[in-house]
LUMDOPA-447231 format. One line per field, with one value per atom (N, C-alpha, C): residue number from 1; residue in one letter; chain; atom name; y, z, x. Coordinates in nm, 2 decimals, decimal comma. Each point is the difference from the previous one (the first is absolute). Layout:
N
n: c(NUM|...)
res: c(A|...)
chain: c(A|...)
atom: c(CA|...)
yy: c(Y|...)
zz: c(Z|...)
xx: c(X|...)
***
This chain:
209
n: c(1|1|1|2|2|2|3|3|3|4|4|4|5|5|5|6|6|6|7|7|7|8|8|8|9|9|9|10|10|10|11|11|11|12|12|12|13|13|13|14|14|14|15|15|15|16|16|16|17|17|17|18|18|18|19|19|19|20|20|20|21|21|21|22|22|22|23|23|23|24|24|24|25|25|25|26|26|26|27|27|27|28|28|28|29|29|29|30|30|30|31|31|31|32|32|32|33|33|33|34|34|34|35|35|35|36|36|36|37|37|37|38|38|38|39|39|39|40|40|40|41|41|41|42|42|42|43|43|43|44|44|44|45|45|45|46|46|46|47|47|47|48|48|48|49|49|49|50|50|50|51|51|51|52|52|52|53|53|53|54|54|54|55|55|55|56|56|56|57|57|57|58|58|58|59|59|59|60|60|60|61|61|61|62|62|62|63|63|63|64|64|64|65|65|65|66|66|66|67|67|67|68|68|68|69|69|69|70|70|70|71|71|71|72|72|72|73|73|73|74|74|74|75|75|75|76|76|76|77|77|77|78|78|78|79|79|79|80|80|80|81|81|81|82|82|82|83|83|83|84|84|84|85|85|85|86|86|86|87|87|87|88|88|88|89|89|89|90|90|90|91|91|91|92|92|92|93|93|93|94|94|94|95|95|95|96|96|96|97|97|97|98|98|98|99|99|99|100|100|100|101|101|101|102|102|102|103|103|103|104|104|104|105|105|105|106|106|106|107|107|107|108|108|108|109|109|109|110|110|110|111|111|111|112|112|112|113|113|113|114|114|114|115|115|115|116|116|116|117|117|117|118|118|118|119|119|119|120|120|120|121|121|121|122|122|122|123|123|123|124|124|124|125|125|125|126|126|126|127|127|127|128|128|128|129|129|129|130|130|130|131|131|131|132|132|132|133|133|133|134|134|134|135|135|135|136|136|136|137|137|137|138|138|138|139|139|139|140|140|140|141|141|141|142|142|142|143|143|143|144|144|144|145|145|145|146|146|146|147|147|147|148|148|148|149|149|149|150|150|150|151|151|151|152|152|152|153|153|153|154|154|154|155|155|155|156|156|156|157|157|157|158|158|158|159|159|159|160|160|160|161|161|161|162|162|162|163|163|163|164|164|164|165|165|165|166|166|166|167|167|167|168|168|168|169|169|169|170|170|170|171|171|171|172|172|172|173|173|173|174|174|174|175|175|175|176|176|176|177|177|177|178|178|178|179|179|179|180|180|180|181|181|181|182|182|182|183|183|183|184|184|184|185|185|185|186|186|186|187|187|187|188|188|188|189|189|189|190|190|190|191|191|191|192|192|192|193|193|193|194|194|194|195|195|195|196|196|196|197|197|197|198|198|198|199|199|199|200|200|200|201|201|201|202|202|202|203|203|203|204|204|204|205|205|205|206|206|206|207|207|207|208|208|208|209|209|209)
res: c(X|X|X|X|X|X|X|X|X|X|X|X|X|X|X|X|X|X|X|X|X|X|X|X|X|X|X|X|X|X|X|X|X|X|X|X|X|X|X|X|X|X|X|X|X|X|X|X|X|X|X|X|X|X|X|X|X|X|X|X|X|X|X|X|X|X|X|X|X|X|X|X|X|X|X|X|X|X|X|X|X|X|X|X|X|X|X|X|X|X|X|X|X|X|X|X|X|X|X|X|X|X|X|X|X|X|X|X|X|X|X|X|X|X|X|X|X|X|X|X|X|X|X|X|X|X|X|X|X|X|X|X|X|X|X|X|X|X|X|X|X|X|X|X|X|X|X|X|X|X|X|X|X|X|X|X|X|X|X|X|X|X|X|X|X|X|X|X|X|X|X|X|X|X|X|X|X|X|X|X|X|X|X|X|X|X|X|X|X|X|X|X|X|X|X|X|X|X|X|X|X|X|X|X|X|X|X|X|X|X|X|X|X|X|X|X|X|X|X|X|X|X|X|X|X|X|X|X|X|X|X|X|X|X|X|X|X|X|X|X|X|X|X|X|X|X|X|X|X|X|X|X|X|X|X|X|X|X|X|X|X|X|X|X|X|X|X|X|X|X|X|X|X|X|X|X|X|X|X|X|X|X|X|X|X|X|X|X|X|X|X|X|X|X|X|X|X|X|X|X|X|X|X|X|X|X|X|X|X|X|X|X|X|X|X|X|X|X|X|X|X|X|X|X|X|X|X|X|X|X|X|X|X|X|X|X|X|X|X|X|X|X|X|X|X|X|X|X|X|X|X|X|X|X|X|X|X|X|X|X|X|X|X|X|X|X|X|X|X|X|X|X|X|X|X|X|X|X|X|X|X|X|X|X|X|X|X|X|X|X|X|X|X|X|X|X|X|X|X|X|X|X|X|X|X|X|X|X|X|X|X|X|X|X|X|X|X|X|X|X|X|X|X|X|X|X|X|X|X|X|X|X|X|X|X|X|X|X|X|X|X|X|X|X|X|X|X|X|X|X|X|X|X|X|X|X|X|X|X|X|X|X|X|X|X|X|X|X|X|X|X|X|X|X|X|X|X|X|X|X|X|X|X|X|X|X|X|X|X|X|X|X|X|X|X|X|X|X|X|X|X|X|X|X|X|X|X|X|X|X|X|X|X|X|X|X|X|X|X|X|X|X|X|X|X|X|X|X|X|X|X|X|X|X|X|X|X|X|X|X|X|X|X|X|X|X|X|X|X|X|X|X|X|X|X|X|X|X|X|X|X|X|X|X|X|X|X|X|X|X|X|X|X|X|X|X|X|X|X|X|X|X|X|X|X|X|X|X|X|X|X|X|X|X|X|X|X|X|X|X|X|X|X|X|X|X|X|X|X|X|X|X|X|X|X|X|X|X|X|X|X|X|X|X|X|X|X)
chain: c(A|A|A|A|A|A|A|A|A|A|A|A|A|A|A|A|A|A|A|A|A|A|A|A|A|A|A|A|A|A|A|A|A|A|A|A|A|A|A|A|A|A|A|A|A|A|A|A|A|A|A|A|A|A|A|A|A|A|A|A|A|A|A|A|A|A|A|A|A|A|A|A|A|A|A|A|A|A|A|A|A|A|A|A|A|A|A|A|A|A|A|A|A|A|A|A|A|A|A|A|A|A|A|A|A|A|A|A|A|A|A|A|A|A|A|A|A|A|A|A|A|A|A|A|A|A|A|A|A|A|A|A|A|A|A|A|A|A|A|A|A|A|A|A|A|A|A|A|A|A|A|A|A|A|A|A|A|A|A|A|A|A|A|A|A|A|A|A|A|A|A|A|A|A|A|A|A|A|A|A|A|A|A|A|A|A|A|A|A|A|A|A|A|A|A|A|A|A|A|A|A|A|A|A|A|A|A|A|A|A|A|A|A|A|A|A|A|A|A|A|A|A|A|A|A|A|A|A|A|A|A|A|A|A|A|A|A|A|A|A|A|A|A|A|A|A|A|A|A|A|A|A|A|A|A|A|A|A|A|A|A|A|A|A|A|A|A|A|A|A|A|A|A|A|A|A|A|A|A|A|A|A|A|A|A|A|A|A|A|A|A|A|A|A|A|A|A|A|A|A|A|A|A|A|A|A|A|A|A|A|A|A|A|A|A|A|A|A|A|A|A|A|A|A|A|A|A|A|A|A|A|A|A|A|A|A|A|A|A|A|A|A|A|A|A|A|A|A|A|A|A|A|A|A|A|A|A|A|A|A|A|A|A|A|A|A|A|A|A|A|A|A|A|A|A|A|A|A|A|A|A|A|A|A|A|A|A|A|A|A|A|A|A|A|A|A|A|A|A|A|A|A|A|A|A|A|A|A|A|A|A|A|A|A|A|A|A|A|A|A|A|A|A|A|A|A|A|A|A|A|A|A|A|A|A|A|A|A|A|A|A|A|A|A|A|A|A|A|A|A|A|A|A|A|A|A|A|A|A|A|A|A|A|A|A|A|A|A|A|A|A|A|A|A|A|A|A|A|A|A|A|A|A|A|A|A|A|A|A|A|A|A|A|A|A|A|A|A|A|A|A|A|A|A|A|A|A|A|A|A|A|A|A|A|A|A|A|A|A|A|A|A|A|A|A|A|A|A|A|A|A|A|A|A|A|A|A|A|A|A|A|A|A|A|A|A|A|A|A|A|A|A|A|A|A|A|A|A|A|A|A|A|A|A|A|A|A|A|A|A|A|A|A|A|A|A|A|A|A|A|A|A|A|A|A|A|A|A|A|A|A|A|A|A|A|A|A|A|A|A|A|A|A|A|A|A|A|A|A|A|A|A|A|A|A|A|A|A|A|A|A|A|A|A|A|A|A)
atom: c(N|CA|C|N|CA|C|N|CA|C|N|CA|C|N|CA|C|N|CA|C|N|CA|C|N|CA|C|N|CA|C|N|CA|C|N|CA|C|N|CA|C|N|CA|C|N|CA|C|N|CA|C|N|CA|C|N|CA|C|N|CA|C|N|CA|C|N|CA|C|N|CA|C|N|CA|C|N|CA|C|N|CA|C|N|CA|C|N|CA|C|N|CA|C|N|CA|C|N|CA|C|N|CA|C|N|CA|C|N|CA|C|N|CA|C|N|CA|C|N|CA|C|N|CA|C|N|CA|C|N|CA|C|N|CA|C|N|CA|C|N|CA|C|N|CA|C|N|CA|C|N|CA|C|N|CA|C|N|CA|C|N|CA|C|N|CA|C|N|CA|C|N|CA|C|N|CA|C|N|CA|C|N|CA|C|N|CA|C|N|CA|C|N|CA|C|N|CA|C|N|CA|C|N|CA|C|N|CA|C|N|CA|C|N|CA|C|N|CA|C|N|CA|C|N|CA|C|N|CA|C|N|CA|C|N|CA|C|N|CA|C|N|CA|C|N|CA|C|N|CA|C|N|CA|C|N|CA|C|N|CA|C|N|CA|C|N|CA|C|N|CA|C|N|CA|C|N|CA|C|N|CA|C|N|CA|C|N|CA|C|N|CA|C|N|CA|C|N|CA|C|N|CA|C|N|CA|C|N|CA|C|N|CA|C|N|CA|C|N|CA|C|N|CA|C|N|CA|C|N|CA|C|N|CA|C|N|CA|C|N|CA|C|N|CA|C|N|CA|C|N|CA|C|N|CA|C|N|CA|C|N|CA|C|N|CA|C|N|CA|C|N|CA|C|N|CA|C|N|CA|C|N|CA|C|N|CA|C|N|CA|C|N|CA|C|N|CA|C|N|CA|C|N|CA|C|N|CA|C|N|CA|C|N|CA|C|N|CA|C|N|CA|C|N|CA|C|N|CA|C|N|CA|C|N|CA|C|N|CA|C|N|CA|C|N|CA|C|N|CA|C|N|CA|C|N|CA|C|N|CA|C|N|CA|C|N|CA|C|N|CA|C|N|CA|C|N|CA|C|N|CA|C|N|CA|C|N|CA|C|N|CA|C|N|CA|C|N|CA|C|N|CA|C|N|CA|C|N|CA|C|N|CA|C|N|CA|C|N|CA|C|N|CA|C|N|CA|C|N|CA|C|N|CA|C|N|CA|C|N|CA|C|N|CA|C|N|CA|C|N|CA|C|N|CA|C|N|CA|C|N|CA|C|N|CA|C|N|CA|C|N|CA|C|N|CA|C|N|CA|C|N|CA|C|N|CA|C|N|CA|C|N|CA|C|N|CA|C|N|CA|C|N|CA|C|N|CA|C|N|CA|C|N|CA|C|N|CA|C|N|CA|C|N|CA|C|N|CA|C|N|CA|C|N|CA|C|N|CA|C|N|CA|C|N|CA|C|N|CA|C|N|CA|C|N|CA|C|N|CA|C|N|CA|C|N|CA|C|N|CA|C|N|CA|C|N|CA|C|N|CA|C|N|CA|C|N|CA|C|N|CA|C|N|CA|C|N|CA|C|N|CA|C|N|CA|C|N|CA|C|N|CA|C|N|CA|C|N|CA|C|N|CA|C|N|CA|C|N|CA|C)
yy: c(-19,11|-0,08|0,08|0,06|0,15|0,05|0,08|0,08|-0,04|-0,14|-0,06|-0,04|-0,03|-0,01|0,06|0,19|0,12|0,03|-0,01|-0,05|-0,04|-0,11|-0,11|0,01|0,08|0,00|0,18|0,07|0,13|-0,04|-0,13|-0,06|-0,03|-0,01|-0,12|0,12|0,09|0,11|0,06|0,07|0,03|-0,08|-0,13|-0,08|-0,07|0,08|-0,10|-0,05|0,06|-0,07|-0,12|0,01|-0,11|-0,10|-0,01|-0,11|-0,05|0,10|-0,06|-0,05|0,00|-0,08|-0,14|0,00|-0,15|-0,04|0,04|-0,10|-0,02|0,08|-0,08|-0,06|-0,04|-0,08|-0,15|0,02|-0,11|-0,03|0,07|-0,08|-0,05|0,07|-0,11|-0,06|-0,06|-0,10|-0,15|0,06|-0,07|-0,06|0,06|-0,05|-0,07|0,04|-0,10|-0,12|-0,02|-0,10|-0,09|0,06|-0,04|-0,08|0,05|-0,07|-0,05|0,01|-0,13|-0,13|-0,02|-0,11|-0,06|0,08|-0,03|-0,03|-0,01|0,01|-0,08|-0,07|-0,11|-0,17|-0,06|-0,12|-0,09|-0,14|-0,08|-0,05|-0,03|-0,05|0,10|0,09|0,13|0,00|-0,01|0,06|-0,08|-0,15|-0,16|0,04|0,03|0,06|0,06|0,12|0,09|-0,06|-0,06|-0,02|-0,11|-0,11|-0,10|0,02|0,17|0,04|0,05|0,04|0,10|-0,15|-0,04|-0,15|-0,06|-0,04|-0,03|0,12|0,13|0,11|0,02|-0,06|0,00|-0,14|-0,10|-0,14|0,03|0,03|0,06|0,07|0,08|0,09|-0,08|-0,09|-0,11|-0,05|-0,08|-0,12|0,06|0,13|0,08|-0,06|0,00|-0,03|0,04|0,18|0,08|0,05|-0,01|0,01|0,16|0,05|0,16|0,05|-0,07|0,10|0,03|-0,11|0,03|0,08|-0,01|0,11|0,12|0,02|0,14|0,07|-0,07|-0,01|0,06|-0,15|0,09|0,15|0,00|0,10|0,13|0,01|0,10|0,08|-0,12|-0,02|0,11|-0,07|0,09|0,13|0,02|0,11|0,15|-0,05|0,05|0,04|-0,13|0,01|0,10|-0,02|0,12|0,12|0,02|0,18|0,01|-0,03|-0,02|0,04|-0,05|0,03|0,13|-0,02|0,12|0,13|0,02|0,06|0,00|-0,04|0,04|0,04|-0,06|0,06|0,19|-0,01|0,15|0,07|0,00|0,05|-0,03|-0,03|-0,05|0,09|0,01|0,07|-0,05|-0,17|-0,09|-0,03|0,02|-0,04|0,02|0,13|0,05|-0,06|-0,07|-0,14|-0,12|-0,01|-0,16|0,02|0,08|0,02|-0,01|0,05|0,04|-0,19|-0,05|-0,13|-0,06|-0,05|-0,06|0,03|0,11|0,02|-0,10|0,01|-0,02|-0,12|-0,10|-0,10|-0,12|0,11|-0,07|0,02|0,07|0,05|-0,14|-0,03|-0,11|-0,11|-0,05|-0,14|-0,01|0,15|-0,01|-0,01|0,05|-0,02|-0,13|-0,09|-0,13|-0,09|0,02|-0,04|-0,04|0,08|0,05|-0,08|0,03|-0,02|-0,16|-0,06|-0,13|-0,13|0,12|-0,07|0,00|0,08|0,04|-0,16|0,03|-0,10|-0,13|-0,07|-0,09|-0,06|0,10|-0,02|0,10|0,08|0,03|0,11|-0,05|0,13|0,00|-0,14|-0,01|0,05|0,01|0,05|0,16|0,03|0,15|0,08|-0,14|0,05|-0,05|-0,08|-0,03|0,10|0,07|0,13|0,11|0,03|0,07|0,00|-0,13|-0,02|-0,03|0,01|-0,05|0,13|0,09|0,16|0,14|-0,06|0,14|-0,02|0,06|0,12|0,04|-0,12|0,02|0,00|-0,01|0,00|0,14|0,06|0,14|0,09|-0,01|0,07|-0,02|-0,10|-0,01|0,10|-0,06|0,13|0,10|0,06|0,17|0,01|-0,11|0,05|-0,01|-0,09|0,03|0,11|0,05|0,13|0,12|0,00|0,09|0,03|-0,14|-0,01|0,04|-0,04|-0,04|0,19|0,05|0,17|0,08|-0,03|0,01|0,01|-0,14|-0,03|0,06|0,02|0,06|0,14|0,06|0,17|0,00|-0,03|-0,01|-0,06|-0,13|0,03|0,08|0,08|0,12|0,07|0,06|0,10|-0,03|-0,11|0,01|-0,02|-0,03|0,04|0,09|0,12|0,13|0,06|-0,03|0,01|-0,04|-0,12|0,00|0,06|0,10|0,01|0,16|0,04|0,19|0,05|-0,04|0,05|-0,02|-0,01|0,01|-0,05|0,05|0,00|-0,13|-0,07|-0,09|-0,01|-0,02|0,03|-0,19|-0,04|-0,13|-0,10|0,07|-0,05|0,00|0,11|0,00|-0,05|-0,05|-0,11|-0,14|-0,03|-0,11|-0,06|0,14|-0,05|-0,04|0,09|-0,02|-0,12|-0,02|-0,17|-0,11|0,01|-0,09|-0,02|0,10|-0,02|-0,06|0,03|-0,06|-0,12|-0,05|-0,16|-0,08|0,08|-0,08|-0,03|0,12|-0,01|-0,16|0,05|-0,10|-0,11|-0,04|-0,13|-0,08|0,11|-0,06|0,01|0,03|0,00|-0,16|-0,04|-0,10|-0,15|0,05|-0,09|-0,05|0,09|-0,01|-0,11|0,09|-0,09|-0,11|-0,05|-0,12|-0,07|0,02|-0,11|-0,01|0,13|-0,05|-0,10|0,03|-0,11|-0,10|-0,04|-0,15|-0,05|0,07|-0,10|0,05|0,03|0,08|-0,07|0,08|-0,04|-0,18|-0,09|-0,08|-0,10|0,04|0,01|0,04|0,11|0,07|-0,08|-0,03|-0,08|-0,16|-0,06|-0,12|0,02|0,06|0,05|0,02|0,06|0,02|-0,10|-0,06|-0,12|-0,09|-0,05|-0,08|0,01|0,16|0,02|0,01|0,03|0,01|-0,12|-0,09|-0,15|0,00)
zz: c(3,85|0,02|-0,15|-0,02|-0,18|0,11|0,09|0,13|0,01|0,08|0,00|-0,10|-0,10|-0,11|-0,05|0,04|-0,07|0,07|0,15|0,12|0,00|-0,09|-0,02|-0,12|-0,09|-0,14|0,07|0,04|0,06|0,11|0,06|0,09|-0,07|-0,09|-0,11|-0,08|-0,04|-0,12|0,15|0,11|0,12|0,04|0,01|0,05|-0,12|-0,12|-0,12|0,02|0,03|0,02|0,07|0,13|0,08|-0,04|-0,11|-0,08|-0,10|-0,07|-0,07|0,06|0,13|0,09|0,02|0,04|0,02|-0,14|-0,10|-0,09|-0,07|0,00|-0,01|0,13|0,12|0,10|-0,10|-0,04|-0,04|-0,14|-0,08|-0,11|0,01|0,11|0,05|0,05|0,08|0,09|-0,16|-0,06|-0,11|-0,09|-0,01|-0,05|0,08|0,10|0,10|0,01|-0,01|0,05|-0,13|-0,14|-0,13|0,00|0,03|0,02|0,10|0,14|0,07|-0,05|-0,08|-0,07|-0,05|-0,06|-0,10|0,11|0,11|0,10|0,06|0,01|0,11|-0,06|0,14|0,00|-0,09|-0,09|-0,02|0,08|0,13|0,09|-0,01|0,03|0,02|-0,08|-0,17|-0,14|0,00|0,02|0,02|0,04|0,15|0,09|-0,06|-0,05|-0,04|-0,15|-0,12|-0,05|-0,01|0,16|0,01|0,06|0,08|0,04|-0,11|-0,08|-0,14|-0,05|-0,05|-0,05|0,09|0,11|0,11|-0,03|-0,01|0,02|-0,14|-0,14|-0,09|-0,06|0,08|-0,02|0,06|0,15|0,06|-0,12|-0,05|-0,07|-0,07|-0,10|-0,18|0,11|0,12|0,02|0,10|0,01|0,04|0,18|0,06|0,12|0,13|-0,06|0,07|0,13|0,12|0,10|0,04|-0,12|0,02|0,13|0,06|0,14|0,10|-0,02|0,13|-0,08|-0,11|-0,12|0,03|0,02|0,03|0,12|0,13|0,10|0,01|-0,02|-0,02|-0,11|-0,08|-0,11|0,07|0,08|0,07|0,09|0,13|0,09|-0,04|-0,15|0,00|-0,09|-0,08|-0,05|0,11|0,06|0,09|0,14|0,01|0,14|-0,05|-0,11|-0,01|-0,01|-0,07|0,02|0,14|0,11|0,10|0,11|-0,05|0,07|-0,06|-0,07|-0,10|0,05|0,03|0,09|0,09|0,06|0,18|0,03|-0,09|-0,01|-0,04|-0,08|-0,01|0,10|0,11|0,13|0,10|-0,03|0,08|-0,05|0,08|-0,04|-0,02|0,01|-0,03|-0,17|-0,04|-0,15|-0,10|0,01|-0,13|-0,08|0,02|-0,08|-0,04|0,09|0,03|-0,05|-0,08|-0,12|-0,12|-0,01|-0,15|0,02|0,08|-0,03|-0,02|0,06|0,00|-0,20|-0,04|-0,11|-0,10|0,01|-0,07|-0,03|0,16|0,01|-0,08|-0,04|-0,06|-0,13|-0,06|-0,12|-0,06|0,09|-0,05|0,04|0,07|-0,02|-0,11|-0,06|-0,11|-0,13|0,05|-0,16|0,04|0,09|0,01|-0,04|-0,01|-0,03|-0,13|-0,06|-0,17|-0,05|0,05|-0,01|-0,04|0,17|-0,06|-0,09|0,01|-0,06|-0,18|-0,08|-0,11|-0,02|0,11|0,04|-0,06|0,07|0,02|-0,10|-0,05|-0,19|-0,08|-0,01|-0,10|-0,08|-0,12|-0,07|0,04|0,01|0,07|0,14|0,00|0,21|-0,02|-0,10|-0,04|0,01|-0,06|-0,03|0,11|0,11|0,12|0,10|-0,04|0,12|0,01|-0,15|-0,04|0,07|-0,03|0,08|0,12|0,04|0,16|0,07|-0,05|0,08|-0,03|-0,14|-0,06|-0,01|0,09|0,03|0,17|0,06|0,15|0,07|-0,04|0,08|-0,05|-0,09|-0,07|0,10|-0,02|0,08|0,16|0,07|0,13|0,04|-0,11|0,04|-0,02|-0,11|0,04|0,12|0,08|0,09|0,11|0,03|0,12|-0,03|-0,13|-0,05|0,03|-0,01|0,08|0,14|0,08|0,15|0,08|-0,06|0,05|0,01|-0,13|-0,04|0,15|0,06|0,07|0,13|0,00|0,16|0,01|-0,10|-0,01|0,06|-0,06|-0,01|0,18|0,06|0,11|0,11|-0,03|0,08|0,01|-0,09|-0,01|0,07|-0,02|0,06|0,19|0,05|0,12|0,04|-0,10|0,07|-0,02|-0,05|0,00|0,13|0,03|0,10|0,20|-0,04|0,11|0,02|-0,10|0,00|0,00|0,03|0,01|-0,13|-0,06|-0,16|-0,06|-0,01|-0,04|0,12|-0,04|0,08|-0,12|0,06|-0,09|0,03|-0,06|0,01|-0,01|0,13|-0,01|-0,01|-0,01|-0,02|-0,12|-0,07|-0,18|-0,05|0,04|-0,07|0,04|0,06|0,05|-0,09|0,03|-0,09|-0,17|-0,05|-0,16|-0,03|0,13|-0,01|-0,02|0,14|-0,06|-0,07|-0,11|-0,12|-0,07|-0,01|-0,12|0,06|0,10|0,02|-0,04|0,06|-0,05|-0,15|-0,07|-0,18|-0,02|0,06|-0,01|0,02|0,08|0,08|-0,14|0,00|-0,07|-0,20|-0,03|-0,12|0,02|0,05|0,06|0,03|0,07|-0,01|-0,18|-0,01|-0,16|-0,10|0,02|-0,07|0,02|0,13|0,06|-0,01|-0,03|-0,07|-0,14|-0,07|-0,21|0,07|0,06|-0,04|0,10|0,08|0,04|-0,12|-0,01|-0,10|-0,13|-0,07|-0,17|-0,03|0,09|-0,06|-0,03|0,07|-0,02|-0,09|-0,04|-0,14|-0,13|-0,02|-0,09|-0,06|0,18|-0,05|-0,02|0,03|-0,07|-0,16|0,00|-0,20|-0,06|0,04|-0,05|-0,03|0,12|0,01|-0,08|-0,03|-0,12|-0,14|0,00|-0,15|-0,05|0,12|-0,11|0,09|0,06|0,00|-0,04)
xx: c(20,27|0,15|0,05|-0,08|0,09|0,06|-0,04|0,08|0,12|-0,02|0,15|0,09|-0,01|0,06|0,06|-0,06|0,03|0,13|-0,01|0,10|0,09|0,01|0,09|0,04|-0,02|0,06|0,08|-0,04|0,06|0,13|0,01|0,09|0,14|-0,08|0,08|0,11|-0,07|0,05|0,15|-0,05|0,08|0,10|0,01|0,09|0,04|0,07|-0,02|0,16|0,07|0,10|0,02|-0,08|0,01|-0,05|-0,12|0,01|0,06|0,03|0,15|0,07|0,07|0,06|-0,03|-0,13|-0,04|-0,02|-0,03|-0,04|0,18|0,14|0,10|0,04|-0,07|0,03|-0,11|-0,08|-0,08|0,06|0,05|0,09|0,10|0,11|0,11|-0,04|-0,10|-0,05|-0,01|-0,09|-0,07|0,15|0,09|0,12|0,06|0,05|0,02|-0,03|-0,13|-0,06|-0,01|0,04|0,01|0,13|0,11|0,12|0,07|-0,08|0,02|0,07|-0,20|0,03|0,11|0,12|0,07|0,13|0,00|0,08|0,00|-0,10|-0,03|0,09|0,05|0,06|-0,15|0,07|-0,04|-0,14|0,03|-0,06|-0,14|0,04|-0,12|-0,12|0,11|-0,10|-0,07|0,03|-0,08|-0,10|-0,01|-0,10|-0,09|0,04|-0,09|-0,10|0,10|-0,07|-0,09|0,02|-0,05|-0,19|0,08|-0,15|-0,09|0,05|-0,09|-0,06|0,03|-0,01|-0,11|-0,02|-0,08|-0,14|0,03|-0,12|-0,08|0,08|-0,05|-0,03|0,02|-0,09|-0,07|-0,04|-0,12|-0,11|0,05|-0,09|-0,04|0,06|-0,03|-0,10|-0,01|-0,06|-0,08|-0,04|-0,10|-0,01|0,11|0,00|0,07|-0,09|0,06|-0,09|0,07|-0,14|-0,03|-0,05|-0,10|0,02|-0,08|-0,07|0,14|0,07|0,17|0,08|-0,02|0,10|-0,07|-0,10|-0,08|0,06|0,00|0,03|0,08|0,17|0,12|0,01|-0,07|0,08|-0,08|-0,13|-0,03|0,08|0,03|0,12|0,11|0,05|0,14|-0,02|-0,14|0,03|-0,07|-0,11|-0,08|0,13|0,02|0,14|0,09|0,05|0,12|-0,04|-0,13|-0,06|-0,02|-0,03|-0,07|0,18|0,11|0,10|0,07|-0,04|0,09|-0,05|-0,16|-0,09|0,06|0,01|-0,02|0,15|0,12|0,15|-0,01|-0,08|0,01|-0,05|-0,07|-0,05|0,12|0,13|0,07|0,12|0,08|0,15|0,05|0,04|0,10|-0,05|-0,11|-0,04|0,07|0,04|0,06|0,07|0,09|0,11|-0,02|-0,09|-0,13|-0,05|-0,08|-0,12|0,11|0,11|0,08|0,02|0,08|0,05|-0,14|-0,07|-0,13|-0,05|-0,03|-0,01|0,11|0,12|0,08|-0,03|-0,01|0,03|-0,17|-0,11|-0,12|0,02|0,08|0,01|0,13|0,08|0,12|-0,06|-0,08|-0,08|-0,10|-0,05|-0,06|0,08|0,15|0,08|0,07|0,00|0,03|-0,10|-0,14|-0,08|-0,02|0,03|-0,01|0,13|0,11|0,13|-0,02|-0,03|-0,02|-0,12|-0,13|-0,08|0,09|0,07|0,08|0,12|0,05|0,09|-0,03|-0,09|-0,11|-0,04|-0,07|-0,06|0,03|0,13|0,06|-0,12|-0,06|-0,05|-0,14|0,00|-0,20|0,01|0,13|-0,03|-0,02|0,07|0,01|-0,21|-0,08|-0,11|-0,06|0,04|-0,10|0,08|0,10|0,04|-0,09|-0,04|-0,06|-0,16|-0,04|-0,16|0,02|0,06|0,08|-0,01|0,10|0,00|-0,12|-0,05|-0,04|-0,21|-0,09|0,02|0,04|-0,03|-0,02|0,15|0,09|0,11|0,05|0,01|0,04|-0,09|-0,17|-0,04|0,00|0,02|0,06|0,13|0,12|0,14|-0,07|-0,09|-0,10|-0,03|-0,02|-0,10|0,11|0,08|0,12|0,05|0,04|0,13|-0,09|-0,11|-0,13|0,00|-0,02|-0,01|0,15|0,08|0,12|0,10|-0,07|0,04|-0,09|-0,14|-0,10|0,10|0,08|0,03|0,12|0,13|0,08|-0,04|-0,08|-0,07|-0,04|-0,05|-0,04|0,09|0,10|0,09|0,11|0,02|0,08|-0,06|-0,12|-0,08|-0,02|0,01|0,00|0,15|0,13|0,13|-0,03|-0,02|0,02|-0,07|-0,15|-0,06|0,08|0,04|0,11|0,14|0,07|0,08|-0,08|-0,08|-0,09|0,05|0,00|0,04|-0,13|-0,12|-0,14|-0,10|-0,14|-0,13|-0,02|-0,11|-0,05|-0,18|-0,08|-0,14|-0,03|0,03|0,05|-0,22|-0,09|-0,12|0,00|-0,03|0,01|0,09|0,13|0,11|-0,04|-0,04|-0,04|-0,19|-0,07|-0,12|0,03|0,12|0,01|0,07|0,17|0,02|-0,10|-0,14|-0,03|-0,07|-0,03|-0,10|0,10|0,16|0,09|0,01|-0,02|-0,03|-0,08|-0,17|-0,11|0,03|0,01|0,00|0,12|0,12|0,10|-0,06|-0,05|-0,07|-0,09|-0,07|-0,13|0,04|0,14|0,02|0,07|0,09|0,06|-0,04|-0,13|-0,12|-0,03|-0,02|-0,07|0,13|0,08|0,14|0,03|0,01|-0,01|-0,11|-0,09|-0,13|0,05|0,02|0,09|0,09|0,07|0,12|-0,03|-0,09|-0,04|-0,12|-0,06|-0,13|0,01|0,08|0,00|0,14|0,11|0,14|0,00|-0,02|0,01|-0,09|-0,06|-0,12|0,05|0,10|0,09|0,08|0,05|0,18|-0,05|-0,10|-0,03|-0,03|-0,13|-0,01|0,13|0,07|0,10|0,14|-0,03|0,11|-0,06|-0,09|-0,07|0,00|0,03|-0,01|0,17|0,10|0,13|0,10|-0,03|0,03|0,16)
***
């Protein structure tokens, strides 16, 4: 494992500009999602606020279905990772991966802004609990996975145009390892999100009424 982590750190240093680019995409997505709440129409904003209130009421009354929530979260996070991974071994995946990463950040920014819009200052604390650390970890995992997907997609394009040869077996072995590590981390963060975060939200909601 240490050997692969050392390789991962080396690749991050080599492809520093790509990681910076993807980080900027994420920041733009977060900001866009946060601002989107402010331009919603009155009816749409009411729907969002009602959804948030229902969620937090379920947290307070402990009516959440943890098993169903876990399955949905795993489908959403692990499924997202698998789609990004698959797009990396296709020549059409380059721009789709970037768009998917942007949308992932957009949804997170929208969720944070919606919580704050619904609960004000109290919502700021709740949004921190809602996001940290699992969603931050997820975003970092998606950035790394997206970077590898883009690198491989670009190399495949170079191979098809005859500009470069590629040891596909070696690349696929590394790419599979990155996917496996990502899936393990995403499963752990999903477990934290479903079984720990509601308890923390419940605790703080009863303190800061």
